[in-house]
C-alpha positions as CSV (number, residue, x, y, z in Angstrom):
1,X,-0.5,0.4,-0.1
2,X,1.3,2.9,-0.6
3,X,0.2,6.7,-0.2
4,X,1.4,10.4,0.0
5,X,4.8,12.0,1.7
6,X,4.5,14.5,3.4
7,X,7.7,16.2,1.8
8,X,7.3,17.5,-1.2
9,X,5.0,14.5,-2.4
10,X,7.0,11.6,-2.8
11,X,5.4,7.6,-2.9
12,X,6.6,5.6,-0.9
13,X,5.4,2.6,1.5
14,X,4.6,3.3,4.3
15,X,6.4,2.4,6.9
16,X,4.5,1.6,9.9
17,X,2.7,-1.0,8.1
18,X,4.2,-3.6,6.7
19,X,7.0,-3.4,9.4
20,X,7.1,-6.5,12.1
21,X,4.4,-5.5,15.5
22,X,5.8,-7.8,18.1
23,X,8.5,-11.0,18.7
24,X,8.8,-14.0,17.4
25,X,8.0,-16.7,18.9
26,X,11.6,-17.7,19.2
27,X,12.6,-14.1,20.6
28,X,10.7,-14.6,23.2
29,X,12.0,-18.1,23.6
30,X,15.5,-17.1,23.6
31,X,14.3,-14.2,26.7
32,X,12.9,-16.8,29.0
33,X,15.8,-19.7,28.5
34,X,17.9,-16.1,29.2
35,X,16.8,-15.8,32.6
36,X,15.7,-19.6,33.4
37,X,20.5,-19.6,32.5
38,X,20.4,-16.4,34.8
39,X,18.3,-17.8,37.9
40,X,19.5,-21.2,38.2
41,X,22.8,-19.9,38.6
42,X,21.1,-16.8,41.4
43,X,19.4,-19.0,42.7
44,X,22.2,-20.8,45.0
45,X,23.9,-17.6,46.0
46,X,20.8,-15.9,46.4
47,X,19.8,-19.7,48.9
48,X,23.6,-19.8,50.8
49,X,23.5,-15.7,51.3
50,X,20.0,-16.0,52.6
51,X,21.2,-19.3,55.3
52,X,24.3,-16.9,56.4
53,X,22.1,-14.2,57.5
54,X,19.3,-16.0,59.2
55,X,22.7,-18.1,60.8
56,X,24.4,-15.1,61.9
57,X,21.0,-12.9,62.9
58,X,20.1,-16.2,65.8
59,X,24.0,-16.0,66.4
60,X,23.7,-12.3,67.0
61,X,20.5,-12.7,69.4
62,X,21.8,-15.4,71.8
63,X,25.5,-13.5,71.6
64,X,22.8,-10.0,72.4
65,X,20.5,-12.5,75.2
66,X,24.1,-14.2,77.0
67,X,25.4,-9.7,78.0
68,X,22.2,-9.6,79.5
69,X,21.5,-12.4,81.4
70,X,25.2,-11.0,83.2
71,X,23.7,-7.8,82.8
72,X,20.7,-9.2,85.1
73,X,22.8,-11.4,87.8
74,X,24.5,-8.3,87.9
75,X,22.3,-6.3,88.3
76,X,20.2,-7.8,90.8
77,X,22.8,-9.8,92.5
78,X,21.6,-13.7,91.9
79,X,21.9,-16.1,90.1
80,X,20.9,-16.1,86.4
81,X,20.1,-19.3,84.2
82,X,20.6,-20.0,79.7
83,X,19.6,-23.4,79.0
84,X,20.1,-24.6,75.2
85,X,18.9,-27.1,73.9
86,X,18.4,-28.3,69.8
87,X,15.4,-25.7,68.7
88,X,16.7,-22.8,71.1
89,X,17.1,-21.6,74.7
90,X,15.2,-20.1,78.5
91,X,16.8,-18.2,80.5
92,X,16.0,-18.1,84.4
93,X,16.7,-16.6,86.8
94,X,14.8,-14.3,89.8
95,X,14.8,-10.5,89.6
96,X,15.3,-8.6,92.2
97,X,12.0,-8.7,94.1
98,X,12.8,-13.0,94.3
99,X,10.3,-12.7,91.9
100,X,11.0,-16.0,89.2
101,X,11.5,-14.6,85.9
102,X,11.9,-17.0,83.0
103,X,11.7,-17.0,78.7
104,X,12.0,-19.1,75.8
105,X,13.4,-18.2,72.6
106,X,12.6,-20.3,69.6
107,X,15.2,-20.1,66.9
108,X,13.1,-22.3,64.4
109,X,10.5,-20.5,63.8
110,X,10.6,-17.1,61.5
111,X,13.0,-15.1,60.8
112,X,15.5,-17.7,62.3
113,X,14.7,-21.3,61.0
114,X,17.9,-21.8,62.8
115,X,19.5,-24.4,64.7
116,X,21.4,-25.2,67.6
117,X,23.7,-27.8,66.0
118,X,26.4,-28.1,69.3
119,X,25.7,-27.7,72.2
120,X,29.0,-27.7,74.9
121,X,28.9,-26.1,77.9
122,X,27.7,-27.5,81.9
123,X,25.9,-29.2,83.0
124,X,22.4,-30.0,81.4
125,X,23.2,-28.4,78.5
126,X,23.3,-24.7,80.7
127,X,25.6,-20.5,81.3
128,X,24.8,-20.7,84.5
129,X,26.1,-16.8,85.4
130,X,26.4,-15.3,90.0
131,X,25.3,-12.5,91.1
132,X,28.3,-11.2,89.8
133,X,27.4,-11.9,86.2
134,X,30.0,-13.9,85.4
135,X,30.2,-17.2,83.4
136,X,31.2,-19.9,85.9
137,X,32.5,-21.9,82.7
138,X,32.9,-21.8,78.5
139,X,30.1,-22.4,76.9
140,X,30.5,-22.7,73.0
141,X,27.3,-23.3,70.8
142,X,27.1,-24.0,66.6
143,X,24.1,-22.6,65.3
144,X,23.3,-23.7,61.8
145,X,20.3,-22.1,59.1
146,X,20.8,-24.5,56.3
147,X,24.6,-25.3,55.0
148,X,25.3,-21.6,57.2
149,X,27.2,-22.4,60.8
150,X,27.8,-19.5,62.8
151,X,29.9,-20.0,66.8
152,X,29.1,-18.7,70.1
153,X,31.5,-19.0,72.3
154,X,31.4,-17.2,75.6
155,X,34.2,-18.0,78.8
156,X,34.5,-17.1,82.2
157,X,36.8,-14.6,82.7
158,X,35.5,-12.5,78.9
159,X,33.0,-9.4,79.0
160,X,31.9,-10.3,75.1
161,X,30.8,-13.0,73.7
162,X,32.6,-14.3,71.0
163,X,30.7,-14.9,67.5
164,X,32.3,-16.2,64.0
165,X,31.2,-17.5,61.0
166,X,32.5,-20.3,59.9
């Protein structure tokens, strides 16, 4: 189909009518194949990164709670205990008035989706803090989320538990 051109009255084919208006099925399939390859490369890396982040966050929570329990023991001048299990831990002690206080932290739920893979501390898998806020013995915990593992170590005489990514 020809029409009169806008300049100098020249006849030429209308460009929009004979040209392709979209992508061919082959072009779309190639784009989908490329996206599939990129997703296959990125997915394991993203999963590994999420697992490391979850393990680090769970270990950081444990580290923070160890510091908090040591502070509570000092503030109340009473012993406090953190008892660990594979799914989390329980904090127990007596407040300044002598009333029993207890709380449980579950690591297997969102947002951590982690577990305590190994526990090496005191009798009954517990860290005991004296009324002076010091830990009575060394505690070593390995926190796992997916393939990522973090370690938290709390030692007598150390002010701060040590956290490391394995």
